[in-house]
PDB file with SEQRES, HELIX, SHEET and CRYST1 records, atoms N, CA, C and O in Angstrom:
SEQRES   1 A   82  MET LYS LYS ILE GLN ILE LEU GLY THR GLY CYS ASN LYS          
SEQRES   2 A   82  CYS SER GLU LEU GLU LYS ASN THR ARG GLU ALA ALA VAL          
SEQRES   3 A   82  ALA LEU GLY GLU ASP VAL ALA ILE GLU LYS VAL THR ASN          
SEQRES   4 A   82  LEU ASN ASP ILE MET LYS PHE GLY CYS MET THR THR PRO          
SEQRES   5 A   82  GLY LEU ALA ILE ASP GLY GLN LEU VAL SER GLN GLY LYS          
SEQRES   6 A   82  LEU LEU LYS PRO ASP GLN VAL MET LYS LEU LEU ARG LEU          
SEQRES   7 A   82  ALA GLY GLY GLU                                              
HELIX    1 AA1 ASN A   12  LEU A   28  1                                  17    
HELIX    2 AA2 LEU A   40  LYS A   45  1                                   6    
HELIX    3 AA3 PRO A   69  ALA A   79  1                                  11    
SHEET    1 AA1 4 VAL A  32  VAL A  37  0                                        
SHEET    2 AA1 4 LYS A   2  LEU A   7  1                                        
SHEET    3 AA1 4 GLY A  53  ILE A  56 -1                                        
SHEET    4 AA1 4 GLN A  59  GLN A  63 -1                                        
CRYST1    1.000    1.000    1.000  90.00  90.00  90.00 P 1           1          
ATOM      1  N   MET A   1      -9.083  -7.231  10.411  1.00  0.00           N  
ATOM      2  CA  MET A   1      -7.985  -7.370   9.467  1.00  0.00           C  
ATOM      3  C   MET A   1      -8.018  -6.201   8.489  1.00  0.00           C  
ATOM      4  O   MET A   1      -9.056  -5.889   7.905  1.00  0.00           O  
ATOM      5  N   LYS A   2      -6.873  -5.569   8.323  1.00  0.00           N  
ATOM      6  CA  LYS A   2      -6.762  -4.474   7.360  1.00  0.00           C  
ATOM      7  C   LYS A   2      -6.567  -5.037   5.956  1.00  0.00           C  
ATOM      8  O   LYS A   2      -5.885  -6.043   5.759  1.00  0.00           O  
ATOM      9  N   LYS A   3      -7.181  -4.364   4.989  1.00  0.00           N  
ATOM     10  CA  LYS A   3      -6.985  -4.732   3.590  1.00  0.00           C  
ATOM     11  C   LYS A   3      -6.075  -3.677   2.972  1.00  0.00           C  
ATOM     12  O   LYS A   3      -6.398  -2.489   2.960  1.00  0.00           O  
ATOM     13  N   ILE A   4      -4.948  -4.125   2.465  1.00  0.00           N  
ATOM     14  CA  ILE A   4      -3.974  -3.219   1.856  1.00  0.00           C  
ATOM     15  C   ILE A   4      -3.896  -3.519   0.372  1.00  0.00           C  
ATOM     16  O   ILE A   4      -3.770  -4.672  -0.041  1.00  0.00           O  
ATOM     17  N   GLN A   5      -3.974  -2.460  -0.424  1.00  0.00           N  
ATOM     18  CA  GLN A   5      -3.839  -2.628  -1.866  1.00  0.00           C  
ATOM     19  C   GLN A   5      -2.591  -1.905  -2.347  1.00  0.00           C  
ATOM     20  O   GLN A   5      -2.372  -0.732  -2.043  1.00  0.00           O  
ATOM     21  N   ILE A   6      -1.781  -2.628  -3.102  1.00  0.00           N  
ATOM     22  CA  ILE A   6      -0.617  -2.066  -3.770  1.00  0.00           C  
ATOM     23  C   ILE A   6      -1.074  -1.736  -5.188  1.00  0.00           C  
ATOM     24  O   ILE A   6      -1.475  -2.625  -5.938  1.00  0.00           O  
ATOM     25  N   LEU A   7      -1.013  -0.468  -5.549  1.00  0.00           N  
ATOM     26  CA  LEU A   7      -1.511  -0.022  -6.845  1.00  0.00           C  
ATOM     27  C   LEU A   7      -0.352   0.202  -7.796  1.00  0.00           C  
ATOM     28  O   LEU A   7       0.497   1.062  -7.559  1.00  0.00           O  
ATOM     29  N   GLY A   8      -0.315  -0.569  -8.868  1.00  0.00           N  
ATOM     30  CA  GLY A   8       0.754  -0.417  -9.852  1.00  0.00           C  
ATOM     31  C   GLY A   8       0.703  -1.526 -10.881  1.00  0.00           C  
ATOM     32  O   GLY A   8       0.089  -2.572 -10.668  1.00  0.00           O  
ATOM     33  N   THR A   9       1.353  -1.281 -11.986  1.00  0.00           N  
ATOM     34  CA  THR A   9       1.283  -2.217 -13.102  1.00  0.00           C  
ATOM     35  C   THR A   9       2.321  -3.328 -13.028  1.00  0.00           C  
ATOM     36  O   THR A   9       2.409  -4.148 -13.942  1.00  0.00           O  
ATOM     37  N   GLY A  10       3.099  -3.369 -11.970  1.00  0.00           N  
ATOM     38  CA  GLY A  10       4.067  -4.448 -11.805  1.00  0.00           C  
ATOM     39  C   GLY A  10       5.513  -4.009 -11.974  1.00  0.00           C  
ATOM     40  O   GLY A  10       6.395  -4.846 -12.163  1.00  0.00           O  
ATOM     41  N   CYS A  11       5.764  -2.719 -11.910  1.00  0.00           N  
ATOM     42  CA  CYS A  11       7.136  -2.215 -12.051  1.00  0.00           C  
ATOM     43  C   CYS A  11       7.958  -2.576 -10.810  1.00  0.00           C  
ATOM     44  O   CYS A  11       7.414  -3.055  -9.816  1.00  0.00           O  
ATOM     45  N   ASN A  12       9.244  -2.347 -10.875  1.00  0.00           N  
ATOM     46  CA  ASN A  12      10.133  -2.668  -9.755  1.00  0.00           C  
ATOM     47  C   ASN A  12       9.743  -1.924  -8.484  1.00  0.00           C  
ATOM     48  O   ASN A  12       9.787  -2.493  -7.393  1.00  0.00           O  
ATOM     49  N   LYS A  13       9.360  -0.650  -8.617  1.00  0.00           N  
ATOM     50  CA  LYS A  13       8.982   0.132  -7.435  1.00  0.00           C  
ATOM     51  C   LYS A  13       7.726  -0.438  -6.788  1.00  0.00           C  
ATOM     52  O   LYS A  13       7.601  -0.441  -5.564  1.00  0.00           O  
ATOM     53  N   CYS A  14       6.797  -0.920  -7.611  1.00  0.00           N  
ATOM     54  CA  CYS A  14       5.570  -1.516  -7.077  1.00  0.00           C  
ATOM     55  C   CYS A  14       5.902  -2.786  -6.296  1.00  0.00           C  
ATOM     56  O   CYS A  14       5.364  -3.009  -5.212  1.00  0.00           O  
ATOM     57  N   SER A  15       6.771  -3.601  -6.836  1.00  0.00           N  
ATOM     58  CA  SER A  15       7.187  -4.834  -6.162  1.00  0.00           C  
ATOM     59  C   SER A  15       7.921  -4.524  -4.869  1.00  0.00           C  
ATOM     60  O   SER A  15       7.727  -5.202  -3.860  1.00  0.00           O  
ATOM     61  N   GLU A  16       8.754  -3.513  -4.899  1.00  0.00           N  
ATOM     62  CA  GLU A  16       9.503  -3.106  -3.703  1.00  0.00           C  
ATOM     63  C   GLU A  16       8.547  -2.564  -2.631  1.00  0.00           C  
ATOM     64  O   GLU A  16       8.734  -2.821  -1.441  1.00  0.00           O  
ATOM     65  N   LEU A  17       7.522  -1.814  -3.058  1.00  0.00           N  
ATOM     66  CA  LEU A  17       6.536  -1.302  -2.106  1.00  0.00           C  
ATOM     67  C   LEU A  17       5.779  -2.460  -1.451  1.00  0.00           C  
ATOM     68  O   LEU A  17       5.488  -2.416  -0.256  1.00  0.00           O  
ATOM     69  N   GLU A  18       5.466  -3.479  -2.221  1.00  0.00           N  
ATOM     70  CA  GLU A  18       4.787  -4.654  -1.647  1.00  0.00           C  
ATOM     71  C   GLU A  18       5.680  -5.308  -0.595  1.00  0.00           C  
ATOM     72  O   GLU A  18       5.212  -5.653   0.491  1.00  0.00           O  
ATOM     73  N   LYS A  19       6.953  -5.477  -0.911  1.00  0.00           N  
ATOM     74  CA  LYS A  19       7.908  -6.081   0.030  1.00  0.00           C  
ATOM     75  C   LYS A  19       8.000  -5.242   1.309  1.00  0.00           C  
ATOM     76  O   LYS A  19       7.962  -5.785   2.413  1.00  0.00           O  
ATOM     77  N   ASN A  20       8.119  -3.928   1.160  1.00  0.00           N  
ATOM     78  CA  ASN A  20       8.234  -3.039   2.316  1.00  0.00           C  
ATOM     79  C   ASN A  20       6.951  -3.046   3.151  1.00  0.00           C  
ATOM     80  O   ASN A  20       7.000  -2.944   4.377  1.00  0.00           O  
ATOM     81  N   THR A  21       5.808  -3.166   2.479  1.00  0.00           N  
ATOM     82  CA  THR A  21       4.529  -3.203   3.181  1.00  0.00           C  
ATOM     83  C   THR A  21       4.408  -4.480   3.998  1.00  0.00           C  
ATOM     84  O   THR A  21       3.965  -4.445   5.146  1.00  0.00           O  
ATOM     85  N   ARG A  22       4.797  -5.606   3.414  1.00  0.00           N  
ATOM     86  CA  ARG A  22       4.771  -6.880   4.145  1.00  0.00           C  
ATOM     87  C   ARG A  22       5.700  -6.817   5.361  1.00  0.00           C  
ATOM     88  O   ARG A  22       5.356  -7.291   6.444  1.00  0.00           O  
ATOM     89  N   GLU A  23       6.872  -6.227   5.166  1.00  0.00           N  
ATOM     90  CA  GLU A  23       7.842  -6.082   6.258  1.00  0.00           C  
ATOM     91  C   GLU A  23       7.259  -5.230   7.384  1.00  0.00           C  
ATOM     92  O   GLU A  23       7.410  -5.563   8.559  1.00  0.00           O  
ATOM     93  N   ALA A  24       6.598  -4.141   7.027  1.00  0.00           N  
ATOM     94  CA  ALA A  24       5.994  -3.250   8.016  1.00  0.00           C  
ATOM     95  C   ALA A  24       4.887  -3.953   8.792  1.00  0.00           C  
ATOM     96  O   ALA A  24       4.789  -3.814  10.011  1.00  0.00           O  
ATOM     97  N   ALA A  25       4.056  -4.706   8.083  1.00  0.00           N  
ATOM     98  CA  ALA A  25       2.952  -5.411   8.733  1.00  0.00           C  
ATOM     99  C   ALA A  25       3.475  -6.442   9.726  1.00  0.00           C  
ATOM    100  O   ALA A  25       2.939  -6.578  10.825  1.00  0.00           O  
ATOM    101  N   VAL A  26       4.514  -7.162   9.342  1.00  0.00           N  
ATOM    102  CA  VAL A  26       5.116  -8.160  10.230  1.00  0.00           C  
ATOM    103  C   VAL A  26       5.714  -7.474  11.459  1.00  0.00           C  
ATOM    104  O   VAL A  26       5.541  -7.949  12.582  1.00  0.00           O  
ATOM    105  N   ALA A  27       6.413  -6.364  11.251  1.00  0.00           N  
ATOM    106  CA  ALA A  27       7.041  -5.645  12.360  1.00  0.00           C  
ATOM    107  C   ALA A  27       6.002  -5.142  13.366  1.00  0.00           C  
ATOM    108  O   ALA A  27       6.268  -5.094  14.567  1.00  0.00           O  
ATOM    109  N   LEU A  28       4.825  -4.771  12.873  1.00  0.00           N  
ATOM    110  CA  LEU A  28       3.759  -4.278  13.757  1.00  0.00           C  
ATOM    111  C   LEU A  28       2.891  -5.408  14.313  1.00  0.00           C  
ATOM    112  O   LEU A  28       2.079  -5.192  15.212  1.00  0.00           O  
ATOM    113  N   GLY A  29       3.071  -6.606  13.772  1.00  0.00           N  
ATOM    114  CA  GLY A  29       2.231  -7.715  14.176  1.00  0.00           C  
ATOM    115  C   GLY A  29       0.804  -7.561  13.666  1.00  0.00           C  
ATOM    116  O   GLY A  29      -0.135  -8.096  14.255  1.00  0.00           O  
ATOM    117  N   GLU A  30       0.649  -6.827  12.565  1.00  0.00           N  
ATOM    118  CA  GLU A  30      -0.672  -6.566  11.986  1.00  0.00           C  
ATOM    119  C   GLU A  30      -1.170  -7.770  11.202  1.00  0.00           C  
ATOM    120  O   GLU A  30      -0.398  -8.447  10.523  1.00  0.00           O  
ATOM    121  N   ASP A  31      -2.466  -8.030  11.302  1.00  0.00           N  
ATOM    122  CA  ASP A  31      -3.126  -9.045  10.495  1.00  0.00           C  
ATOM    123  C   ASP A  31      -3.660  -8.323   9.258  1.00  0.00           C  
ATOM    124  O   ASP A  31      -4.644  -7.588   9.341  1.00  0.00           O  
ATOM    125  N   VAL A  32      -3.013  -8.533   8.116  1.00  0.00           N  
ATOM    126  CA  VAL A  32      -3.389  -7.801   6.906  1.00  0.00           C  
ATOM    127  C   VAL A  32      -3.592  -8.747   5.730  1.00  0.00           C  
ATOM    128  O   VAL A  32      -3.043  -9.848   5.681  1.00  0.00           O  
ATOM    129  N   ALA A  33      -4.394  -8.281   4.793  1.00  0.00           N  
ATOM    130  CA  ALA A  33      -4.546  -8.959   3.508  1.00  0.00           C  
ATOM    131  C   ALA A  33      -3.994  -8.000   2.467  1.00  0.00           C  
ATOM    132  O   ALA A  33      -4.478  -6.876   2.335  1.00  0.00           O  
ATOM    133  N   ILE A  34      -2.982  -8.440   1.728  1.00  0.00           N  
ATOM    134  CA  ILE A  34      -2.360  -7.577   0.725  1.00  0.00           C  
ATOM    135  C   ILE A  34      -2.792  -8.029  -0.657  1.00  0.00           C  
ATOM    136  O   ILE A  34      -2.687  -9.202  -1.016  1.00  0.00           O  
ATOM    137  N   GLU A  35      -3.277  -7.068  -1.417  1.00  0.00           N  
ATOM    138  CA  GLU A  35      -3.768  -7.324  -2.767  1.00  0.00           C  
ATOM    139  C   GLU A  35      -3.032  -6.400  -3.737  1.00  0.00           C  
ATOM    140  O   GLU A  35      -2.847  -5.213  -3.467  1.00  0.00           O  
ATOM    141  N   LYS A  36      -2.621  -6.963  -4.866  1.00  0.00           N  
ATOM    142  CA  LYS A  36      -2.004  -6.148  -5.909  1.00  0.00           C  
ATOM    143  C   LYS A  36      -3.096  -5.752  -6.904  1.00  0.00           C  
ATOM    144  O   LYS A  36      -3.842  -6.598  -7.398  1.00  0.00           O  
ATOM    145  N   VAL A  37      -3.173  -4.461  -7.184  1.00  0.00           N  
ATOM    146  CA  VAL A  37      -4.131  -3.947  -8.163  1.00  0.00           C  
ATOM    147  C   VAL A  37      -3.313  -3.471  -9.363  1.00  0.00           C  
ATOM    148  O   VAL A  37      -2.584  -2.483  -9.274  1.00  0.00           O  
ATOM    149  N   THR A  38      -3.439  -4.185 -10.487  1.00  0.00           N  
ATOM    150  CA  THR A  38      -2.596  -3.886 -11.645  1.00  0.00           C  
ATOM    151  C   THR A  38      -3.365  -3.293 -12.820  1.00  0.00           C  
ATOM    152  O   THR A  38      -2.756  -2.761 -13.749  1.00  0.00           O  
ATOM    153  N   ASN A  39      -4.688  -3.377 -12.794  1.00  0.00           N  
ATOM    154  CA  ASN A  39      -5.499  -2.839 -13.889  1.00  0.00           C  
ATOM    155  C   ASN A  39      -5.569  -1.313 -13.763  1.00  0.00           C  
ATOM    156  O   ASN A  39      -5.964  -0.791 -12.720  1.00  0.00           O  
ATOM    157  N   LEU A  40      -5.183  -0.603 -14.831  1.00  0.00           N  
ATOM    158  CA  LEU A  40      -5.127   0.863 -14.769  1.00  0.00           C  
ATOM    159  C   LEU A  40      -6.469   1.489 -14.417  1.00  0.00           C  
ATOM    160  O   LEU A  40      -6.512   2.459 -13.659  1.00  0.00           O  
ATOM    161  N   ASN A  41      -7.560   0.958 -14.948  1.00  0.00           N  
ATOM    162  CA  ASN A  41      -8.881   1.509 -14.627  1.00  0.00           C  
ATOM    163  C   ASN A  41      -9.189   1.357 -13.140  1.00  0.00           C  
ATOM    164  O   ASN A  41      -9.740   2.264 -12.516  1.00  0.00           O  
ATOM    165  N   ASP A  42      -8.831   0.208 -12.579  1.00  0.00           N  
ATOM    166  CA  ASP A  42      -9.046  -0.017 -11.151  1.00  0.00           C  
ATOM    167  C   ASP A  42      -8.159   0.908 -10.312  1.00  0.00           C  
ATOM    168  O   ASP A  42      -8.596   1.428  -9.285  1.00  0.00           O  
ATOM    169  N   ILE A  43      -6.931   1.107 -10.745  1.00  0.00           N  
ATOM    170  CA  ILE A  43      -6.005   2.007 -10.047  1.00  0.00           C  
ATOM    171  C   ILE A  43      -6.570   3.427 -10.031  1.00  0.00           C  
ATOM    172  O   ILE A  43      -6.524   4.109  -9.007  1.00  0.00           O  
ATOM    173  N   MET A  44      -7.095   3.861 -11.158  1.00  0.00           N  
ATOM    174  CA  MET A  44      -7.630   5.221 -11.256  1.00  0.00           C  
ATOM    175  C   MET A  44      -8.889   5.406 -10.406  1.00  0.00           C  
ATOM    176  O   MET A  44      -9.180   6.524  -9.981  1.00  0.00           O  
ATOM    177  N   LYS A  45      -9.640   4.331 -10.150  1.00  0.00           N  
ATOM    178  CA  LYS A  45     -10.829   4.423  -9.290  1.00  0.00           C  
ATOM    179  C   LYS A  45     -10.459   4.850  -7.873  1.00  0.00           C  
ATOM    180  O   LYS A  45     -11.279   5.421  -7.154  1.00  0.00           O  
ATOM    181  N   PHE A  46      -9.226   4.571  -7.481  1.00  0.00           N  
ATOM    182  CA  PHE A  46      -8.745   5.003  -6.162  1.00  0.00           C  
ATOM    183  C   PHE A  46      -8.350   6.484  -6.172  1.00  0.00           C  
ATOM    184  O   PHE A  46      -8.113   7.073  -5.117  1.00  0.00           O  
ATOM    185  N   GLY A  47      -8.279   7.084  -7.369  1.00  0.00           N  
ATOM    186  CA  GLY A  47      -7.808   8.459  -7.486  1.00  0.00           C  
ATOM    187  C   GLY A  47      -6.298   8.524  -7.595  1.00  0.00           C  
ATOM    188  O   GLY A  47      -5.708   9.594  -7.451  1.00  0.00           O  
ATOM    189  N   CYS A  48      -5.673   7.394  -7.845  1.00  0.00           N  
ATOM    190  CA  CYS A  48      -4.222   7.309  -7.946  1.00  0.00           C  
ATOM    191  C   CYS A  48      -3.793   7.625  -9.374  1.00  0.00           C  
ATOM    192  O   CYS A  48      -4.151   6.913 -10.312  1.00  0.00           O  
ATOM    193  N   MET A  49      -3.029   8.690  -9.527  1.00  0.00           N  
ATOM    194  CA  MET A  49      -2.570   9.100 -10.850  1.00  0.00           C  
ATOM    195  C   MET A  49      -1.106   8.755 -11.095  1.00  0.00           C  
ATOM    196  O   MET A  49      -0.648   8.764 -12.238  1.00  0.00           O  
ATOM    197  N   THR A  50      -0.374   8.451 -10.032  1.00  0.00           N  
ATOM    198  CA  THR A  50       1.048   8.116 -10.143  1.00  0.00           C  
ATOM    199  C   THR A  50       1.320   6.878  -9.298  1.00  0.00           C  
ATOM    200  O   THR A  50       1.015   6.850  -8.106  1.00  0.00           O  
ATOM    201  N   THR A  51       1.894   5.858  -9.926  1.00  0.00           N  
ATOM    202  CA  THR A  51       2.217   4.640  -9.182  1.00  0.00           C  
ATOM    203  C   THR A  51       3.668   4.691  -8.710  1.00  0.00           C  
ATOM    204  O   THR A  51       4.464   5.439  -9.278  1.00  0.00           O  
ATOM    205  N   PRO A  52       4.028   3.934  -7.711  1.00  0.00           N  
ATOM    206  CA  PRO A  52       3.169   3.019  -6.991  1.00  0.00           C  
ATOM    207  C   PRO A  52       2.237   3.751  -6.030  1.00  0.00           C  
ATOM    208  O   PRO A  52       2.548   4.835  -5.537  1.00  0.00           O  
ATOM    209  N   GLY A  53       1.099   3.135  -5.782  1.00  0.00           N  
ATOM    210  CA  GLY A  53       0.146   3.684  -4.830  1.00  0.00           C  
ATOM    211  C   GLY A  53      -0.099   2.682  -3.721  1.00  0.00           C  
ATOM    212  O   GLY A  53       0.109   1.479  -3.882  1.00  0.00           O  
ATOM    213  N   LEU A  54      -0.547   3.208  -2.589  1.00  0.00           N  
ATOM    214  CA  LEU A  54      -0.850   2.366  -1.444  1.00  0.00           C  
ATOM    215  C   LEU A  54      -2.203   2.779  -0.897  1.00  0.00           C  
ATOM    216  O   LEU A  54      -2.434   3.951  -0.598  1.00  0.00           O  
ATOM    217  N   ALA A  55      -3.094   1.811  -0.769  1.00  0.00           N  
ATOM    218  CA  ALA A  55      -4.411   2.059  -0.193  1.00  0.00           C  
ATOM    219  C   ALA A  55      -4.594   1.136   1.004  1.00  0.00           C  
ATOM    220  O   ALA A  55      -4.205  -0.032   0.970  1.00  0.00           O  
ATOM    221  N   ILE A  56      -5.188   1.671   2.053  1.00  0.00           N  
ATOM    222  CA  ILE A  56      -5.494   0.886   3.247  1.00  0.00           C  
ATOM    223  C   ILE A  56      -7.000   0.938   3.445  1.00  0.00           C  
ATOM    224  O   ILE A  56      -7.586   2.011   3.580  1.00  0.00           O  
ATOM    225  N   ASP A  57      -7.611  -0.228   3.459  1.00  0.00           N  
ATOM    226  CA  ASP A  57      -9.072  -0.345   3.584  1.00  0.00           C  
ATOM    227  C   ASP A  57      -9.796   0.523   2.557  1.00  0.00           C  
ATOM    228  O   ASP A  57     -10.787   1.183   2.870  1.00  0.00           O  
ATOM    229  N   GLY A  58      -9.281   0.510   1.317  1.00  0.00           N  
ATOM    230  CA  GLY A  58      -9.930   1.220   0.218  1.00  0.00           C  
ATOM    231  C   GLY A  58      -9.622   2.697   0.131  1.00  0.00           C  
ATOM    232  O   GLY A  58     -10.107   3.371  -0.778  1.00  0.00           O  
ATOM    233  N   GLN A  59      -8.827   3.224   1.055  1.00  0.00           N  
ATOM    234  CA  GLN A  59      -8.502   4.654   1.096  1.00  0.00           C  
ATOM    235  C   GLN A  59      -7.067   4.870   0.605  1.00  0.00           C  
ATOM    236  O   GLN A  59      -6.127   4.314   1.174  1.00  0.00           O  
ATOM    237  N   LEU A  60      -6.897   5.670  -0.442  1.00  0.00           N  
ATOM    238  CA  LEU A  60      -5.567   5.973  -0.961  1.00  0.00           C  
ATOM    239  C   LEU A  60      -4.795   6.782   0.074  1.00  0.00           C  
ATOM    240  O   LEU A  60      -5.247   7.845   0.502  1.00  0.00           O  
ATOM    241  N   VAL A  61      -3.624   6.276   0.478  1.00  0.00           N  
ATOM    242  CA  VAL A  61      -2.827   6.969   1.497  1.00  0.00           C  
ATOM    243  C   VAL A  61      -1.474   7.439   0.964  1.00  0.00           C  
ATOM    244  O   VAL A  61      -0.797   8.243   1.604  1.00  0.00           O  
ATOM    245  N   SER A  62      -1.086   6.941  -0.202  1.00  0.00           N  
ATOM    246  CA  SER A  62       0.190   7.358  -0.792  1.00  0.00           C  
ATOM    247  C   SER A  62       0.170   7.050  -2.282  1.00  0.00           C  
ATOM    248  O   SER A  62      -0.405   6.054  -2.721  1.00  0.00           O  
ATOM    249  N   GLN A  63       0.815   7.928  -3.054  1.00  0.00           N  
ATOM    250  CA  GLN A  63       0.972   7.659  -4.485  1.00  0.00           C  
ATOM    251  C   GLN A  63       2.254   8.296  -4.980  1.00  0.00           C  
ATOM    252  O   GLN A  63       2.671   9.355  -4.512  1.00  0.00           O  
ATOM    253  N   GLY A  64       2.872   7.616  -5.947  1.00  0.00           N  
ATOM    254  CA  GLY A  64       4.072   8.141  -6.577  1.00  0.00           C  
ATOM    255  C   GLY A  64       5.329   8.063  -5.739  1.00  0.00           C  
ATOM    256  O   GLY A  64       6.345   8.667  -6.085  1.00  0.00           O  
ATOM    257  N   LYS A  65       5.274   7.313  -4.620  1.00  0.00           N  
ATOM    258  CA  LYS A  65       6.444   7.213  -3.742  1.00  0.00           C  
ATOM    259  C   LYS A  65       6.719   5.762  -3.408  1.00  0.00           C  
ATOM    260  O   LYS A  65       5.797   4.971  -3.207  1.00  0.00           O  
ATOM    261  N   LEU A  66       7.978   5.425  -3.351  1.00  0.00           N  
ATOM    262  CA  LEU A  66       8.385   4.117  -2.848  1.00  0.00           C  
ATOM    263  C   LEU A  66       8.635   4.294  -1.353  1.00  0.00           C  
ATOM    264  O   LEU A  66       9.704   4.734  -0.930  1.00  0.00           O  
ATOM    265  N   LEU A  67       7.622   3.941  -0.568  1.00  0.00           N  
ATOM    266  CA  LEU A  67       7.712   4.110   0.881  1.00  0.00           C  
ATOM    267  C   LEU A  67       8.618   3.064   1.501  1.00  0.00           C  
ATOM    268  O   LEU A  67       8.642   1.909   1.075  1.00  0.00           O  
ATOM    269  N   LYS A  68       9.363   3.486   2.511  1.00  0.00           N  
ATOM    270  CA  LYS A  68      10.197   2.572   3.289  1.00  0.00           C  
ATOM    271  C   LYS A  68       9.305   1.891   4.331  1.00  0.00           C  
ATOM    272  O   LYS A  68       8.223   2.391   4.640  1.00  0.00           O  
ATOM    273  N   PRO A  69       9.750   0.755   4.873  1.00  0.00           N  
ATOM    274  CA  PRO A  69       8.916   0.052   5.860  1.00  0.00           C  
ATOM    275  C   PRO A  69       8.463   0.939   7.024  1.00  0.00           C  
ATOM    276  O   PRO A  69       7.313   0.837   7.452  1.00  0.00           O  
ATOM    277  N   ASP A  70       9.334   1.801   7.543  1.00  0.00           N  
ATOM    278  CA  ASP A  70       8.932   2.649   8.678  1.00  0.00           C  
ATOM    279  C   ASP A  70       7.851   3.654   8.273  1.00  0.00           C  
ATOM    280  O   ASP A  70       7.007   4.014   9.093  1.00  0.00           O  
ATOM    281  N   GLN A  71       7.869   4.107   7.026  1.00  0.00           N  
ATOM    282  CA  GLN A  71       6.835   5.016   6.547  1.00  0.00           C  
ATOM    283  C   GLN A  71       5.495   4.289   6.425  1.00  0.00           C  
ATOM    284  O   GLN A  71       4.446   4.845   6.750  1.00  0.00           O  
ATOM    285  N   VAL A  72       5.542   3.050   5.958  1.00  0.00           N  
ATOM    286  CA  VAL A  72       4.320   2.247   5.853  1.00  0.00           C  
ATOM    287  C   VAL A  72       3.769   1.974   7.254  1.00  0.00           C  
ATOM    288  O   VAL A  72       2.556   2.001   7.457  1.00  0.00           O  
ATOM    289  N   MET A  73       4.651   1.713   8.217  1.00  0.00           N  
ATOM    290  CA  MET A  73       4.212   1.456   9.590  1.00  0.00           C  
ATOM    291  C   MET A  73       3.426   2.645  10.135  1.00  0.00           C  
ATOM    292  O   MET A  73       2.395   2.461  10.782  1.00  0.00           O  
ATOM    293  N   LYS A  74       3.901   3.858   9.880  1.00  0.00           N  
ATOM    294  CA  LYS A  74       3.192   5.061  10.349  1.00  0.00           C  
ATOM    295  C   LYS A  74       1.787   5.118   9.748  1.00  0.00           C  
ATOM    296  O   LYS A  74       0.821   5.431  10.445  1.00  0.00           O  
ATOM    297  N   LEU A  75       1.677   4.814   8.447  1.00  0.00           N  
ATOM    298  CA  LEU A  75       0.370   4.853   7.784  1.00  0.00           C  
ATOM    299  C   LEU A  75      -0.553   3.771   8.333  1.00  0.00           C  
ATOM    300  O   LEU A  75      -1.751   4.001   8.500  1.00  0.00           O  
ATOM    301  N   LEU A  76      -0.005   2.602   8.612  1.00  0.00           N  
ATOM    302  CA  LEU A  76      -0.820   1.524   9.182  1.00  0.00           C  
ATOM    303  C   LEU A  76      -1.316   1.903  10.571  1.00  0.00           C  
ATOM    304  O   LEU A  76      -2.461   1.619  10.922  1.00  0.00           O  
ATOM    305  N   ARG A  77      -0.469   2.537  11.354  1.00  0.00           N  
ATOM    306  CA  ARG A  77      -0.874   2.976  12.689  1.00  0.00           C  
ATOM    307  C   ARG A  77      -1.991   4.017  12.595  1.00  0.00           C  
ATOM    308  O   ARG A  77      -2.970   3.951  13.338  1.00  0.00           O  
ATOM    309  N   LEU A  78      -1.841   4.976  11.678  1.00  0.00           N  
ATOM    310  CA  LEU A  78      -2.866   6.005  11.488  1.00  0.00           C  
ATOM    311  C   LEU A  78      -4.189   5.379  11.058  1.00  0.00           C  
ATOM    312  O   LEU A  78      -5.252   5.785  11.529  1.00  0.00           O  
ATOM    313  N   ALA A  79      -4.128   4.405  10.175  1.00  0.00           N  
ATOM    314  CA  ALA A  79      -5.336   3.737   9.686  1.00  0.00           C  
ATOM    315  C   ALA A  79      -6.003   2.932  10.799  1.00  0.00           C  
ATOM    316  O   ALA A  79      -7.202   2.655  10.747  1.00  0.00           O  
ATOM    317  N   GLY A  80      -5.222   2.566  11.791  1.00  0.00           N  
ATOM    318  CA  GLY A  80      -5.771   1.800  12.910  1.00  0.00           C  
ATOM    319  C   GLY A  80      -6.383   2.675  13.980  1.00  0.00           C  
ATOM    320  O   GLY A  80      -6.936   2.173  14.958  1.00  0.00           O  
ATOM    321  N   GLY A  81      -6.287   3.993  13.799  1.00  0.00           N  
ATOM    322  CA  GLY A  81      -6.867   4.910  14.763  1.00  0.00           C  
ATOM    323  C   GLY A  81      -6.002   5.167  15.979  1.00  0.00           C  
ATOM    324  O   GLY A  81      -6.479   5.695  16.984  1.00  0.00           O  
ATOM    325  N   GLU A  82      -4.729   4.798  15.895  1.00  0.00           N  
ATOM    326  CA  GLU A  82      -3.831   5.016  17.033  1.00  0.00           C  
ATOM    327  C   GLU A  82      -3.347   6.454  17.083  1.00  0.00           C  
ATOM    328  O   GLU A  82      -2.582   6.817  17.977  1.00  0.00           O  
TER     329      GLU A  82                                                      
END                                                                             
């Protein structure tokens, strides 16, 4: 199971990224655990300086962008070693 973290303080873009990430996971049939990280100190530990951020299995893969579901799908595939 992949662990996905949505990094952000709860803004609209962060919420939209969570929705798009869930949509992408369902479309791929991925078994994922999605966690929202809202504490700024915790967000910065990922090296994320601009929210929203997306981390897969603890690795920051995107920051400062509202990714569309198809973009998230590509990142999930890459994280899976495909």
